[in-house]
C-alpha positions as CSV (number, residue, x, y, z in Angstrom):
1,M,154.2,73.4,131.3
2,T,151.3,75.4,129.9
3,V,147.6,75.3,130.7
4,G,144.8,77.3,129.1
5,T,141.1,77.4,128.3
6,R,139.1,78.6,125.2
7,H,135.4,79.2,124.9
8,F,133.8,78.6,121.5
9,W,130.5,79.8,119.9
10,R,129.1,79.3,116.4
11,L,128.0,82.4,114.5
12,S,125.0,80.5,113.2
13,T,123.3,77.2,114.2
14,E,123.8,76.2,110.6
15,D,127.6,76.2,111.1
16,G,129.5,72.9,111.5
17,I,132.1,72.1,114.1
18,Y,135.6,71.2,112.9
19,A,138.8,69.9,114.5
20,R,142.3,70.8,113.5
21,G,143.0,70.2,109.8
22,Q,139.4,71.0,108.9
23,F,138.2,67.6,110.0
24,P,134.4,67.8,110.6
25,L,133.5,66.8,114.2
26,R,129.8,67.3,113.5
27,G,127.7,69.1,111.0
28,S,125.0,71.6,111.8
29,A,123.2,69.3,114.2
30,G,121.7,71.0,117.2
31,D,120.3,74.5,117.9
32,E,122.9,75.6,120.4
33,R,125.3,78.4,119.4
34,F,127.6,77.6,122.3
35,V,130.0,74.8,121.3
36,G,131.9,74.3,124.5
37,I,135.0,75.1,126.6
38,I,138.3,73.5,125.7
39,I,140.8,72.9,128.5
40,N,144.3,72.3,127.1
41,G,147.8,71.8,128.4
42,S,151.2,70.8,127.3
43,I,154.4,69.6,128.9
44,T,157.8,69.7,127.1
45,R,161.0,68.1,128.4
46,K,164.5,68.0,127.0
47,I,165.7,64.4,127.3
48,S,169.2,65.0,125.9
49,P,170.9,67.8,123.8
50,G,169.3,66.4,120.6
51,I,166.0,64.9,121.8
52,T,162.9,66.8,123.0
53,A,159.6,65.1,124.0
54,S,156.3,66.8,124.5
55,L,152.8,65.8,125.6
56,E,149.8,67.9,124.6
57,G,146.1,67.3,125.4
58,S,142.7,68.9,125.1
59,Y,139.3,68.3,126.6
60,L,136.2,69.8,125.0
61,D,133.3,69.9,127.6
62,D,129.6,70.7,127.0
63,N,129.7,69.7,123.4
64,P,126.0,69.8,122.5
65,P,124.3,67.7,121.2
66,G,127.3,65.2,121.4
67,E,129.4,63.9,124.2
68,D,132.6,65.3,125.7
69,T,135.7,65.0,123.5
70,A,139.3,64.5,124.5
71,F,142.6,63.9,122.7
72,A,146.3,63.6,123.5
73,V,149.4,63.8,121.3
74,V,153.0,62.7,122.1
75,D,155.7,64.3,120.0
76,V,159.4,63.4,120.0
77,K,161.9,65.6,118.1
78,I,165.3,64.3,117.3
79,R,168.0,66.8,116.0
80,F,171.1,65.5,114.3
C-alpha cells in the first residue's frame, strides 16, 4: 500500500490544466496559480501466482475555479 500527496502550481495563469495523457481538464480559466493538492494511493494484491490486482485512486482538492476531482482505476494483470 502506498499513499502520497503532490502540490501543483501553474507557472502562468494562462496555462491550462491537464490530466494524464494530455487530456485537458480546464483551459486557462481563473486567475489562481495554485492548482491544488492531489492525494493519491494504491493497493496491490497477488491473487494467485499468475494474477495480480491493484486499485489506484487520486483526489484533487482546491481546484479553482472548478470543483474537487476524484478518480479510481482497477487493474488486473494475468501472466501466462
